[in-house]
C-alpha positions in Angstrom: 0.2 0.2 0.0 1.2 3.1 -0.9 0.2 6.6 1.1 0.8 10.1 0.1 0.0 13.2 1.8 -1.5 15.7 -1.1 -2.2 15.2 -4.4 0.8 16.2 -6.1 2.5 13.1 -4.4 -0.1 10.8 -5.3 0.2 11.8 -8.7 4.2 11.3 -8.6 3.5 8.2 -6.8 1.5 6.5 -9.3 3.8 7.5 -12.2 6.8 5.7 -10.2 4.6 2.1 -9.8 1.6 0.3 -11.1 -1.5 1.0 -8.9 -5.3 0.0 -10.0 -7.5 1.6 -6.6 -6.6 5.1 -5.8 -8.7 6.5 -2.7 -8.5 9.8 -2.3 -9.8 12.2 0.5 -11.7 15.4 -1.6 -10.3 17.7 0.9 -6.6 17.9 0.7 -3.9 20.5 0.8 -3.2 22.6 -2.1 -5.0 20.1 -5.1 -8.0 18.7 -3.8 -9.5 15.3 -4.4 -11.6 16.1 -7.2 -8.3 18.0 -9.6 -6.3 15.3 -8.5 -8.6 12.7 -9.3 -8.5 14.3 -12.8 -5.2 14.4 -13.5 -4.6 10.7 -12.5 -7.8 9.8 -14.7 -6.0 11.4 -17.8 -2.9 9.8 -17.2 -4.1 6.2 -15.9 -8.0 5.7 -17.7 -7.9 1.8 -16.2 -7.3 3.4 -12.4 -10.4 2.7 -10.0 -10.5 6.1 -7.7 -12.8 6.2 -4.7 -13.4 9.4 -2.6 -13.4 9.9 0.8 -15.7 12.8 2.4 -17.6 13.7 4.9 -20.0 15.8 2.4 -22.7 13.4 0.8 -24.9 15.9 -0.9 -25.9 15.2 -5.1 -23.6 18.2 -5.9 -20.6 16.7 -4.1 -21.4 13.8 -5.6 -22.0 14.4 -9.1 -18.5 16.3 -8.3 -16.9 13.0 -7.7 -18.4 11.1 -10.4 -17.5 14.2 -13.6 -14.0 13.9 -12.4 -13.7 10.3 -13.0 -14.4 8.6 -9.2 -16.1 5.4 -8.9 -17.4 5.3 -5.5 -18.1 7.9 -2.6 -17.4 6.5 1.0 -19.1 8.8 3.5 -16.7 9.5 6.9 -16.9 8.1 9.0 -16.7 5.1 8.3 -15.3 1.4 9.3 -12.8 -0.8 8.0 -15.2 -3.6 7.0 -16.9 -0.7 4.7 -13.4 0.2 3.3 -12.3 -3.0 2.7 -15.2 -4.0 0.9 -15.7 -1.0 -1.4 -11.8 -1.9 -1.9 -12.5 -5.7 -3.1 -15.3 -4.1 -5.0 -12.8 -1.9 -7.5 -10.1 -4.1 -7.9 -13.1 -6.7 -9.1 -14.0 -4.0 -11.5 -10.8 -3.3 -12.6 -10.0 -7.4 -13.2 -13.2 -7.4 -15.3 -13.6 -4.2 -17.3 -11.4 -5.2 -20.3 -13.0 -8.9 -20.6 -16.3 -7.1 -20.8 -15.6 -4.4 -23.1 -14.4 -6.5 -25.5 -17.4 -9.1 -25.1 -19.7 -5.9 -26.0 -17.7 -4.6 -28.9 -17.9 -8.2 -30.3 -21.4 -8.5 -30.0 -22.8 -5.3 -31.0 -21.1 -5.2 -34.2 -23.8 -6.6 -36.1 -26.8 -4.9 -34.4 -24.7 -1.7 -35.5 -23.9 -3.0 -38.8 -28.2 -3.2 -39.1 -29.5 0.3 -37.7 -26.4 2.3 -39.2 -29.2 3.8 -42.4 -31.8 4.0 -39.8 -31.9 7.0 -38.5 -33.9 8.3 -35.1 -37.1 6.9 -36.4 -35.5 3.6 -37.3 -34.0 3.4 -34.0 -37.0 4.2 -32.0 -39.1 1.5 -33.9 -36.6 -1.1 -33.3 -36.4 -0.4 -29.8 -39.9 -0.7 -29.6 -40.8 -3.9 -31.7 -37.8 -6.0 -29.9 -38.6 -4.9 -26.2 -42.1 -6.6 -26.6 -40.1 -9.9 -26.7 -37.9 -9.5 -23.7 -39.1 -10.2 -20.4 -35.9 -10.0 -18.3 -34.6 -6.7 -17.2 -31.0 -7.6 -18.6 -31.8 -8.0 -21.7 -34.3 -4.5 -21.7 -31.1 -2.9 -20.8 -29.0 -4.5 -23.4 -31.4 -3.6 -25.9 -31.2 -0.2 -24.8 -27.7 0.0 -24.6 -27.5 -1.2 -28.3 -30.1 1.9 -29.1 -27.6 4.0 -27.6 -24.5 3.0 -29.1 -26.5 3.5 -32.5 -26.2 7.9 -31.3 -22.7 6.9 -30.4 -23.6 7.5 -26.4 -22.3 5.9 -23.1 -24.6 5.5 -20.6 -26.1 3.1 -17.3 -29.7 2.7 -16.3 -31.5 1.9 -13.7 -35.0 -0.3 -14.1 -37.3 -0.5 -11.2 -40.5 -2.7 -10.7 -42.3 -4.4 -8.2 -39.9 -7.0 -8.0 -36.5 -4.8 -7.1 -34.2 -2.8 -9.0 -31.5 -3.8 -11.2 -28.7 -1.3 -12.4 -26.8 -1.6 -15.6 -23.8 0.0 -17.2 -23.2 0.3 -21.6 -19.6 -0.3 -20.6 -19.8 -3.3 -18.1 -19.8 -3.5 -14.6 -21.5 -0.2 -13.3 -19.8 1.8 -10.6 -21.3 2.1 -7.2 -20.8 6.0 -7.5 -23.3 5.4 -10.7 -26.0 3.5 -9.0 -25.9 6.2 -6.1 -26.6 8.8 -8.6 -29.1 7.0 -10.1 -30.9 6.2 -6.8 -31.0 10.0 -5.8 -32.1 11.4 -9.1 -34.9 8.6 -9.4 -36.3 10.0 -5.5 -36.7 13.3 -7.3 -39.2 14.8 -9.7 -37.1 15.8 -12.4 -37.6 14.5 -15.3 -34.6 15.7 -17.3 -31.2 16.8 -15.1 -28.7 18.4 -17.4 -24.9 18.9 -15.5 -22.3 19.5 -18.9 -22.7 16.8 -21.2 -24.3 14.2 -18.5 -28.2 14.2 -18.9 -30.3 12.1 -16.3 -33.7 11.2 -18.1 -36.4 10.0 -15.0 -39.1 8.3 -15.3 -41.2 6.1 -12.9 -39.9 3.3 -13.8 -36.8 4.2 -15.4 -33.8 6.7 -14.9 -31.3 7.1 -17.6 -28.0 8.6 -17.2 -26.3 9.6 -20.7 -22.6 10.4 -20.2 -21.3 12.0 -23.4 -24.9 14.2 -24.6 -24.7 16.0 -27.7 -23.3 19.9 -27.2 -25.7 20.6 -30.1 -29.2 22.0 -28.9 -30.9 20.5 -32.0 -29.5 17.0 -31.8 -30.0 16.9 -28.0 -33.7 18.2 -28.4 -34.2 15.3 -30.9 -32.3 13.0 -28.5 -35.0 13.7 -25.9 -37.7 13.0 -28.1 -37.1 9.6 -29.0 -35.5 8.9 -25.5 -38.6 10.1 -23.9 -40.8 7.4 -26.4 -38.4 4.6 -26.1 
């Protein structure tokens, strides 16, 4: 285990050693945890980064997610909770590469089929195929395939009388994404935008688009299509 007393020292250590999981305190002297996370993520895109903080508001959690964190541990915490979070992050790091390869192979045929559809064709395809589905995981997979036709990365929470399931288009979903989806689901907000991240919230589904288009016209058409789907 490596320890650092500042953000800059953490960056230096990660340049010298291979680090799979990093734990950052939000409040640090000089470069804070959010800035350190962004710098680490830029140089080590596969590193799994967790935050420690005494602040648990939605804005703080969004800042951590925007910076590239995968989980947000609220102070005070027990050793067991911290160990569990680290174990989950290590497992996530191990599985990401494998699942990314499987996803790319599986989506190739679909992308070829919808390449010439246009917005309406994608919506019709989703509606037609969704009636054949009875398992939440298959519904999420269909949704992500349609999102890929728009070149969008996303995660979703599906809710019904039997429970709640969370999925990500990039493979394993992070605890921070689950927390954000759950919090937005508890609000009455239909659309929540933060930079290029868009939450679309309905009674049984909350969708997070991670890289929404900056063009207002494209974004408006996308919202219309997703509302129907």
